[in-house]
C-alpha positions as CSV (number, residue, x, y, z in Angstrom):
1,X,69.7,26.4,29.8
2,X,71.1,29.5,28.7
3,X,74.0,29.1,28.2
4,X,72.4,25.9,25.5
5,X,72.4,29.0,23.3
6,X,74.5,31.4,25.0
7,X,77.8,30.5,22.6
8,X,76.0,29.7,19.6
9,X,74.3,33.0,19.6
10,X,77.6,35.4,20.5
11,X,79.4,33.6,17.5
12,X,77.0,34.2,15.3
13,X,76.8,37.9,16.5
14,X,80.9,38.0,15.4
15,X,80.5,36.5,12.9
16,X,77.6,39.0,11.3
17,X,79.8,41.8,12.9
18,X,83.5,41.4,11.0
19,X,81.1,40.8,7.9
20,X,79.1,44.1,8.4
21,X,82.9,45.8,9.1
22,X,84.2,44.5,6.0
23,X,81.2,45.3,3.7
24,X,81.7,48.9,5.5
25,X,85.2,49.2,4.5
26,X,84.7,49.6,0.7
27,X,82.4,52.3,0.9
28,X,84.8,54.3,3.3
29,X,85.3,57.8,1.8
30,X,81.5,57.6,2.9
31,X,80.9,59.9,5.5
32,X,81.2,58.0,8.9
33,X,81.6,54.5,7.2
34,X,84.9,54.3,8.7
35,X,84.3,54.7,12.6
36,X,81.4,52.9,11.2
37,X,83.7,49.8,10.6
38,X,85.5,49.9,13.6
39,X,82.3,50.0,15.7
40,X,81.6,46.5,13.7
41,X,84.7,45.1,14.3
42,X,85.5,46.3,17.6
43,X,82.1,44.8,19.0
44,X,82.9,41.4,17.3
45,X,86.4,40.9,19.0
46,X,84.9,42.2,22.0
47,X,81.9,39.5,21.5
48,X,83.5,37.2,20.6
49,X,86.4,37.3,23.3
50,X,83.0,36.5,25.6
51,X,82.5,33.5,23.8
52,X,85.6,32.8,24.8
53,X,85.3,33.2,27.9
54,X,83.1,30.3,28.3
55,X,84.6,28.2,25.5
56,X,87.0,27.4,27.5
57,X,88.0,25.6,30.1
58,X,90.8,26.6,32.5
59,X,91.2,30.1,34.8
60,X,93.9,31.3,33.5
61,X,92.6,31.5,29.6
62,X,89.5,32.6,30.8
63,X,90.6,35.4,32.9
64,X,92.9,36.7,30.1
65,X,89.6,36.6,27.4
66,X,87.3,38.2,29.7
67,X,90.6,41.0,30.1
68,X,91.2,41.6,26.1
69,X,86.4,41.8,26.1
70,X,87.5,44.6,28.8
71,X,89.9,46.6,27.1
72,X,87.7,46.2,23.2
73,X,84.5,47.8,25.2
74,X,86.0,51.3,25.4
75,X,86.6,51.0,21.4
76,X,83.2,50.3,20.4
77,X,81.3,53.9,22.4
78,X,84.9,55.8,21.3
79,X,83.8,54.5,17.8
80,X,80.6,55.8,17.8
81,X,81.4,59.2,19.4
82,X,83.7,59.5,16.5
83,X,80.9,58.0,14.3
84,X,78.5,61.1,15.1
85,X,80.8,63.8,15.1
86,X,81.5,62.7,11.6
87,X,77.8,62.2,10.5
88,X,76.8,65.7,11.6
89,X,79.6,67.1,10.4
90,X,80.7,68.5,12.9
91,X,84.3,67.4,13.1
92,X,86.2,65.4,10.9
93,X,88.4,62.4,13.2
94,X,91.9,63.6,13.1
95,X,94.8,61.3,14.7
96,X,94.0,64.1,17.7
97,X,90.7,62.7,17.6
98,X,91.9,59.2,17.8
99,X,94.4,60.1,20.6
100,X,92.4,61.3,22.7
101,X,89.7,59.0,22.7
102,X,92.5,56.1,23.5
103,X,93.5,58.0,26.3
104,X,90.7,56.1,27.9
105,X,90.9,52.9,26.5
106,X,95.0,52.6,27.5
107,X,94.4,53.5,30.8
108,X,92.1,51.1,31.5
109,X,94.3,48.3,29.2
110,X,97.5,48.8,31.6
111,X,95.2,48.8,34.7
112,X,93.0,45.6,33.9
113,X,96.2,43.8,32.8
114,X,98.3,44.4,35.4
115,X,96.8,42.7,38.3
116,X,95.5,45.7,41.0
117,X,92.9,46.2,42.0
118,X,91.2,49.0,40.7
119,X,89.4,47.4,37.7
120,X,88.6,44.4,39.7
121,X,88.8,43.4,43.7
122,X,88.0,39.5,42.6
123,X,88.0,37.2,40.4
124,X,85.9,33.9,40.9
125,X,85.1,31.7,39.0
126,X,81.5,30.2,38.8
127,X,79.4,27.4,36.9
128,X,76.0,28.3,35.5
129,X,75.8,24.3,34.5
130,X,75.5,22.5,30.7
131,X,79.6,22.1,32.3
132,X,80.0,26.0,31.4
133,X,82.0,28.3,33.6
134,X,82.3,32.0,33.4
135,X,84.7,34.5,35.3
136,X,82.6,36.7,38.5
137,X,84.1,39.6,39.5
138,X,83.4,42.4,42.3
139,X,84.6,46.1,40.7
140,X,86.1,48.2,41.6
141,X,87.0,52.5,41.5
142,X,88.8,51.7,38.1
143,X,85.8,49.9,37.0
144,X,83.0,52.2,37.7
145,X,85.1,55.2,35.9
146,X,85.1,52.9,33.0
147,X,81.6,52.9,32.7
148,X,81.1,57.1,33.5
149,X,83.8,57.0,30.5
150,X,81.7,54.6,28.0
151,X,78.6,56.5,28.8
152,X,79.5,59.9,28.4
153,X,81.1,59.3,25.0
154,X,77.7,57.2,24.6
155,X,74.8,60.4,25.8
156,X,77.6,62.8,24.0
157,X,77.0,61.2,20.5
158,X,73.3,60.6,21.4
159,X,72.6,64.7,21.3
160,X,75.0,65.2,18.8
161,X,72.2,63.2,16.4
162,X,69.7,64.8,18.8
163,X,70.7,68.4,18.1
164,X,71.6,68.2,14.3
165,X,68.6,66.3,13.2
166,X,66.3,68.7,15.0
167,X,66.9,71.3,12.7
168,X,66.6,69.8,9.5
169,X,64.1,67.5,7.3
170,X,61.9,65.2,7.8
171,X,64.1,62.2,6.5
172,X,66.6,63.5,8.1
173,X,64.8,63.9,11.0
174,X,63.8,59.8,10.8
175,X,67.5,58.8,10.0
176,X,68.5,60.5,13.1
177,X,65.4,58.1,14.9
178,X,67.1,55.3,13.4
179,X,70.5,56.0,15.4
180,X,69.5,56.9,18.3
181,X,66.9,53.9,18.7
182,X,69.8,51.9,17.8
183,X,72.9,52.8,20.0
184,X,70.5,52.8,22.8
185,X,70.0,48.6,22.6
186,X,74.3,48.5,23.9
187,X,73.2,51.0,26.9
188,X,70.6,49.5,28.2
189,X,71.4,45.9,27.8
190,X,75.2,47.3,29.9
191,X,73.0,49.2,32.7
192,X,70.8,46.2,32.7
193,X,73.4,43.0,32.7
194,X,75.7,44.9,35.3
195,X,73.4,47.6,37.6
196,X,70.7,45.0,36.8
197,X,67.7,44.9,36.7
198,X,68.4,41.6,35.2
199,X,72.3,41.4,36.7
200,X,74.0,38.0,34.6
201,X,77.1,37.1,34.3
202,X,77.1,37.0,30.4
203,X,77.6,40.6,29.1
204,X,75.3,41.1,26.0
205,X,76.6,44.8,25.8
206,X,78.9,43.9,22.6
207,X,75.5,41.9,20.4
208,X,73.9,45.1,21.6
209,X,77.0,47.2,19.7
210,X,76.5,44.3,17.1
211,X,72.8,45.0,16.8
212,X,73.5,49.1,16.4
213,X,75.6,48.9,13.8
214,X,73.5,46.7,11.8
215,X,70.9,50.0,12.5
216,X,73.5,52.5,11.9
217,X,74.7,50.9,8.8
218,X,71.7,51.2,7.6
219,X,71.6,55.4,7.6
220,X,75.2,55.7,6.0
221,X,75.3,52.6,3.3
222,X,71.4,52.8,2.1
223,X,71.4,55.1,-0.9
224,X,68.0,57.3,0.0
225,X,69.4,58.0,3.1
226,X,72.8,58.8,2.5
227,X,71.6,61.0,-0.5
228,X,70.4,63.3,2.8
229,X,72.9,63.0,5.3
230,X,74.0,66.1,7.2
231,X,77.9,65.7,7.3
232,X,76.9,65.0,3.4
233,X,74.8,68.1,2.6
234,X,77.1,70.3,4.6
235,X,80.3,69.3,2.7
236,X,78.0,70.3,-0.7
237,X,77.5,73.8,0.8
238,X,81.0,74.0,2.0
239,X,82.5,73.2,-1.8
240,X,79.2,75.5,-3.1
241,X,80.9,78.3,-0.8
242,X,84.3,77.6,-1.6
243,X,84.1,77.7,-5.4
244,X,82.3,80.9,-5.2
245,X,83.3,83.9,-6.9
246,X,81.2,86.1,-4.7
247,X,82.8,87.2,-0.7
248,X,80.3,85.3,2.0
249,X,81.1,86.3,5.8
250,X,79.2,84.5,8.4
251,X,78.3,86.7,11.5
252,X,77.1,85.4,14.8
253,X,74.2,87.1,16.7
254,X,77.0,89.8,18.0
255,X,78.5,90.0,14.9
256,X,82.0,89.3,14.9
257,X,83.2,86.8,11.8
258,X,82.4,83.1,12.8
259,X,83.3,81.7,9.2
260,X,84.1,83.0,5.9
261,X,85.1,81.5,2.2
262,X,88.3,82.1,-0.2
263,X,86.5,85.0,-1.8
264,X,86.6,86.8,1.4
265,X,89.8,85.8,2.6
266,X,91.0,87.7,-1.1
267,X,89.1,90.6,-1.0
268,X,89.3,91.4,3.0
269,X,93.1,89.7,3.1
270,X,91.6,87.7,6.5
271,X,93.4,85.4,8.0
272,X,92.7,82.8,10.4
273,X,93.3,85.0,12.8
274,X,90.0,87.2,11.5
275,X,87.4,84.8,13.5
276,X,86.0,85.8,16.5
277,X,86.7,89.3,15.2
278,X,84.0,92.1,14.9
279,X,82.8,92.8,11.8
280,X,83.1,96.8,12.7
281,X,87.3,96.5,13.4
282,X,87.6,94.6,9.8
283,X,85.3,97.0,7.4
284,X,83.3,99.6,10.0
285,X,81.5,101.4,6.9
286,X,80.2,97.3,5.6
287,X,79.3,96.7,9.6
288,X,77.6,99.4,9.6
289,X,75.3,99.0,6.0
290,X,74.8,94.9,7.6
291,X,73.8,96.9,11.1
292,X,71.3,98.3,9.8
293,X,69.8,96.0,7.4
294,X,70.6,97.6,3.9
295,X,70.5,94.4,1.6
296,X,70.7,94.8,-1.9
297,X,72.6,98.0,-2.2
298,X,75.9,98.9,-4.1
299,X,79.2,99.6,-1.6
300,X,82.5,100.3,-2.4
301,X,85.7,98.8,-2.1
302,X,88.6,99.2,-2.3
303,X,90.8,96.3,-4.0
304,X,94.3,96.2,-5.6
305,X,94.6,99.8,-5.3
306,X,91.3,100.1,-7.6
307,X,87.4,100.8,-6.6
308,X,85.0,98.3,-7.5
309,X,81.7,97.8,-7.1
310,X,79.7,94.9,-4.7
311,X,76.2,94.3,-5.0
312,X,75.2,94.0,-1.0
313,X,73.2,91.2,0.0
314,X,72.4,90.0,4.1
315,X,70.9,87.3,5.1
316,X,69.4,85.9,8.4
317,X,70.3,82.5,10.2
318,X,67.7,81.7,12.3
319,X,68.2,78.6,14.7
320,X,65.4,75.8,15.7
321,X,62.2,77.7,16.4
322,X,63.2,80.6,14.6
323,X,65.8,81.8,17.1
324,X,68.2,84.9,15.2
325,X,71.6,83.3,15.8
326,X,73.4,84.8,12.7
327,X,73.7,86.8,9.7
328,X,75.0,85.8,5.9
329,X,76.7,88.6,4.5
330,X,77.6,88.0,0.7
331,X,79.4,90.3,-1.8
332,X,78.9,90.1,-5.1
333,X,81.6,92.0,-7.5
334,X,79.7,94.3,-10.5
335,X,81.9,96.2,-11.5
336,X,82.2,95.1,-14.9
337,X,78.4,95.5,-14.9
338,X,78.6,98.8,-13.6
339,X,81.7,99.4,-16.1
340,X,79.1,98.4,-19.4
341,X,76.2,99.9,-18.3
342,X,78.2,102.8,-17.9
343,X,79.6,102.9,-21.1
344,X,76.6,101.6,-23.3
345,X,74.8,105.1,-21.2
346,X,77.6,106.8,-22.4
347,X,76.8,105.8,-25.9
348,X,73.0,106.2,-25.1
349,X,74.2,110.3,-24.4
350,X,76.3,110.0,-27.9
351,X,73.8,108.6,-29.7
352,X,70.5,111.1,-28.8
353,X,73.4,114.3,-29.1
354,X,74.4,113.0,-32.8
355,X,70.3,112.8,-33.5
356,X,69.4,115.8,-32.2
357,X,72.7,117.4,-34.0
358,X,71.5,115.7,-37.8
359,X,67.8,116.7,-36.9
360,X,68.6,120.1,-36.1
361,X,70.9,120.3,-39.7
362,X,67.3,118.7,-41.2
363,X,65.0,121.4,-40.3
364,X,67.2,123.7,-40.5
365,X,67.6,123.3,-44.4
366,X,63.9,123.1,-44.5
367,X,63.8,126.3,-42.6
368,X,65.4,127.5,-45.8
369,X,63.9,125.9,-47.8
370,X,60.8,127.5,-46.5
371,X,61.5,130.7,-46.7
372,X,63.0,130.3,-50.6
373,X,59.0,128.6,-52.2
374,X,56.8,130.9,-53.2
375,X,53.9,128.6,-52.6
376,X,52.0,126.5,-50.2
377,X,54.2,125.7,-47.1
378,X,52.0,124.2,-44.8
379,X,53.7,120.5,-45.6
380,X,57.2,121.8,-44.9
381,X,55.6,123.0,-41.4
382,X,54.8,120.4,-41.0
383,X,57.6,118.7,-41.6
384,X,59.6,120.9,-38.6
385,X,56.8,120.3,-36.4
386,X,57.2,116.2,-36.9
387,X,61.7,117.0,-36.0
388,X,60.8,119.1,-33.3
389,X,58.8,116.5,-31.8
390,X,61.3,114.1,-32.0
391,X,64.1,116.4,-30.4
392,X,61.8,117.0,-27.5
393,X,61.5,113.0,-27.2
394,X,65.0,112.4,-26.9
395,X,65.7,115.0,-24.7
396,X,62.4,113.4,-22.6
397,X,64.5,109.8,-23.0
398,X,67.6,111.6,-21.8
399,X,65.8,112.8,-18.8
400,X,63.8,110.0,-17.7
401,X,68.2,108.4,-18.3
402,X,69.0,110.2,-15.6
403,X,65.6,110.1,-13.3
404,X,66.1,106.4,-13.4
405,X,69.3,106.7,-11.9
406,X,68.4,109.5,-9.4
407,X,68.3,109.2,-5.4
408,X,64.5,108.8,-4.1
409,X,64.9,108.0,-0.9
410,X,65.6,111.6,0.7
411,X,63.2,114.6,1.9
412,X,62.3,117.1,-1.2
413,X,60.9,120.9,-0.8
414,X,58.4,120.2,-3.7
415,X,57.4,123.7,-3.1
416,X,60.2,125.3,-3.4
417,X,61.4,122.7,-6.7
418,X,58.0,123.7,-8.4
419,X,58.0,127.3,-7.6
420,X,61.7,126.9,-9.6
421,X,60.6,124.9,-11.7
422,X,57.2,127.0,-13.0
423,X,57.5,129.6,-11.1
424,X,54.3,131.2,-9.1
425,X,52.4,132.7,-12.5
426,X,53.8,132.2,-15.4
427,X,53.3,132.8,-18.6
428,X,54.8,130.5,-21.2
429,X,54.6,130.2,-25.0
430,X,51.7,126.8,-24.7
431,X,50.1,129.2,-21.6
432,X,50.3,130.2,-17.9
433,X,51.0,128.6,-14.9
434,X,49.6,129.0,-11.0
435,X,52.0,128.1,-8.9
436,X,49.9,128.3,-5.6
437,X,51.6,126.5,-2.7
438,X,52.7,127.3,0.8
439,X,56.7,128.8,1.3
440,X,58.1,125.2,2.2
441,X,56.6,121.7,1.8
442,X,59.1,119.1,2.4
443,X,58.4,115.6,1.6
444,X,59.8,112.6,1.0
445,X,60.9,111.8,-2.6
446,X,63.6,112.9,-5.6
447,X,63.5,113.8,-8.7
448,X,61.0,111.4,-10.3
449,X,58.1,113.2,-8.5
450,X,59.0,116.6,-9.8
451,X,58.8,115.0,-12.9
452,X,55.4,114.2,-12.6
453,X,54.0,117.5,-12.2
454,X,56.3,118.3,-14.9
455,X,54.7,115.9,-17.3
456,X,51.3,116.8,-15.8
457,X,51.6,120.9,-16.4
458,X,53.3,119.7,-20.3
459,X,50.0,117.6,-20.5
460,X,47.6,120.4,-19.2
461,X,48.7,122.9,-21.2
462,X,49.9,121.0,-24.3
463,X,46.4,119.5,-24.5
464,X,43.5,122.0,-24.1
465,X,42.1,123.3,-26.1
466,X,41.0,126.3,-25.2
467,X,42.7,129.9,-26.3
468,X,44.9,130.1,-23.0
469,X,45.3,127.0,-21.5
470,X,46.0,127.5,-17.8
471,X,47.0,124.9,-15.2
472,X,47.3,125.9,-11.9
473,X,49.0,123.9,-9.1
474,X,47.5,124.2,-5.6
475,X,47.9,123.5,-1.7
476,X,44.7,121.8,-0.8
477,X,44.3,121.8,3.1
478,X,41.0,119.8,3.3
479,X,42.4,116.8,2.0
480,X,46.2,117.2,3.8
481,X,46.8,115.4,6.7
482,X,49.4,114.6,8.6
483,X,50.6,111.8,6.6
484,X,49.9,113.2,3.5
485,X,50.0,116.4,1.2
486,X,48.0,117.0,-1.5
487,X,48.5,119.0,-4.2
488,X,45.5,119.6,-6.6
489,X,46.8,120.1,-10.4
490,X,44.0,121.5,-12.1
491,X,43.2,123.1,-16.1
492,X,41.2,125.0,-18.0
493,X,40.3,122.4,-20.8
494,X,37.0,120.4,-21.4
495,X,37.6,116.9,-18.8
496,X,38.8,113.5,-20.2
497,X,36.5,110.6,-21.6
498,X,35.7,108.1,-18.8
499,X,37.2,105.7,-20.6
500,X,40.5,107.1,-21.3
501,X,40.0,107.9,-17.2
502,X,39.6,104.2,-16.2
503,X,42.8,103.3,-18.5
504,X,44.5,105.8,-16.3
505,X,44.0,104.7,-13.0
506,X,43.7,100.9,-14.3
507,X,47.9,100.9,-15.1
508,X,47.1,98.9,-17.7
509,X,45.6,98.9,-21.3
510,X,43.1,96.6,-22.8
511,X,42.1,96.0,-26.7
512,X,38.8,98.4,-26.0
513,X,40.7,101.1,-23.6
514,X,44.3,101.7,-26.1
515,X,42.7,102.4,-29.2
516,X,40.6,105.3,-26.8
517,X,43.7,106.5,-24.9
518,X,45.3,109.5,-25.5
519,X,49.1,110.7,-25.0
520,X,48.2,112.4,-22.7
521,X,47.3,109.2,-20.0
522,X,50.3,107.5,-20.9
523,X,52.8,110.5,-20.3
524,X,50.8,111.2,-16.8
525,X,51.0,107.1,-16.1
526,X,54.9,106.8,-17.0
527,X,55.1,109.8,-14.4
528,X,53.4,107.9,-11.9
529,X,55.9,104.2,-12.5
530,X,59.2,106.5,-12.0
531,X,57.4,107.2,-8.5
532,X,55.8,103.8,-7.8
533,X,59.6,102.6,-5.6
534,X,58.6,104.9,-2.8
535,X,54.8,104.0,-3.0
536,X,55.5,100.4,-2.7
537,X,57.5,100.9,0.4
538,X,53.9,102.0,2.5
539,X,51.1,100.3,0.6
540,X,48.7,101.0,3.4
541,X,49.1,104.7,2.6
542,X,48.3,104.7,-0.8
543,X,46.2,107.5,-2.6
544,X,45.5,107.2,-6.0
545,X,45.4,109.9,-8.2
546,X,41.4,111.2,-9.1
547,X,42.9,111.4,-13.1
548,X,45.6,112.0,-15.4
549,X,44.5,114.2,-18.0
550,X,43.2,117.8,-19.2
551,X,40.2,118.7,-18.2
552,X,39.6,116.7,-15.1
553,X,41.1,118.0,-11.4
554,X,44.1,116.3,-10.8
555,X,46.3,115.0,-8.0
556,X,49.7,114.5,-7.0
557,X,50.0,112.9,-3.4
558,X,53.4,113.1,-1.3
559,X,53.8,112.2,2.4
560,X,55.0,114.7,4.2
561,X,58.4,113.6,4.8
562,X,61.0,113.5,8.1
563,X,64.5,113.2,6.0
564,X,65.9,111.0,8.8
565,X,62.8,108.6,8.0
566,X,62.1,108.4,4.2
567,X,60.5,105.2,4.6
568,X,57.4,106.5,5.8
569,X,56.6,108.3,2.5
570,X,54.3,108.2,-0.3
571,X,54.3,109.2,-4.4
572,X,52.0,108.3,-6.4
């Protein structure tokens, strides 16, 4: 009969539960382990009380242990809910939560010990054979309210675990599956014995909670599982965010601040009251940049009465199934880096200035020597030409440095810029430049686009082996369309070797083409590289230059730009 093994079973289960509670308590600092110990201990005492109800013989003792078991039956589900909160990292159970969870068990204890009819309307002793008796009850309204409380806690804890592990890795989902299966055992056993279909005088829910505690222990105490627990990972992330020097703001999908780290607290002088406040109310300029998704931009903020520079990083948060749920805004202080860059720039300019001055002095002395010498002065002329080349290169380095810092995202009237640079038909000491462009030609670009044309014109004049080098900048109506404005750069030189053209158009050098390539190709390639950021924004519109050296038609292309949409531009 069932009574022949029921008492040994409950005593064994109680012993296992107590042992598990003591073992888990040794690792009580791990997330959720304190709640696990409470769950195992409450389930063990509950099971032990159920066993003593059967073991003792007189009516008074049986009712006493039945009441003890009923009170303990409210502790186990409360401990499970506390565990779920801690395991998922949503909340660390504190005194307030413990007090709230203890309200219903305390109320149930008062009702069951005051002999009213709200818990049990009638209590009788029933013989189950083998000399064993059990207590049977006719349940009152308070008992069913207690059952609702138990299942609300069970389902709430299961929902927390399910929602958390759904967005995690496969290993964490495995943990969640084990937890949900484990806690389902006491819920099913309790429903089966209290509501049917196998109604019994023996309450097996206590044993079910001990089995659940064993399953939970596997998840939180097994080292491989414990390393990837959501609460552990969240605690690690929280520690990292707290130690970061970068200011971190977390926004919901409506731009409200939902969290921030200590660095952001210091930077923006925030307090706990700012949570739930729109970012636009705290920092309007930053909110505008976040709304425009202008990531990797440098912003200027005032701190302690001084301007400081920050690199802005924006990342979107997505929930389950890729649904947008918020934004993470990161601000890294780059004031010292910017100061170092400014100092290096100053040193660079001073160095170039000093080199030019010293070379000009050397040039002057060579000129004097050349005038004083009566013999061959060809070598001195070559020396002067070399000095002029060094000075020219120094000037070019300075110009390129300025171009690298220039804004390439604005609108540019390329026709006006080129006419201002070269005139409509200008004669220079090294040749003639003819500009045949419309009165206005708006494109998206910046100074580097003008520099690219300057390089092409200079190369065309310097490297053309004719008596009167001429370079023409002409607007090509046939090649231009609604998305691109094509300006042909043409000269009257002899042409360009096919191998050099491949070196330029391919954008890389090999041992064979390096020996054949001339300076004009690399100069043009450098100019195109400066314009590369605009090209990368719309690669589908990319148009390669037909060549980049004198003697062959050269084309610089630019997309007609809308000043409000520079991202639709192309320069090459």
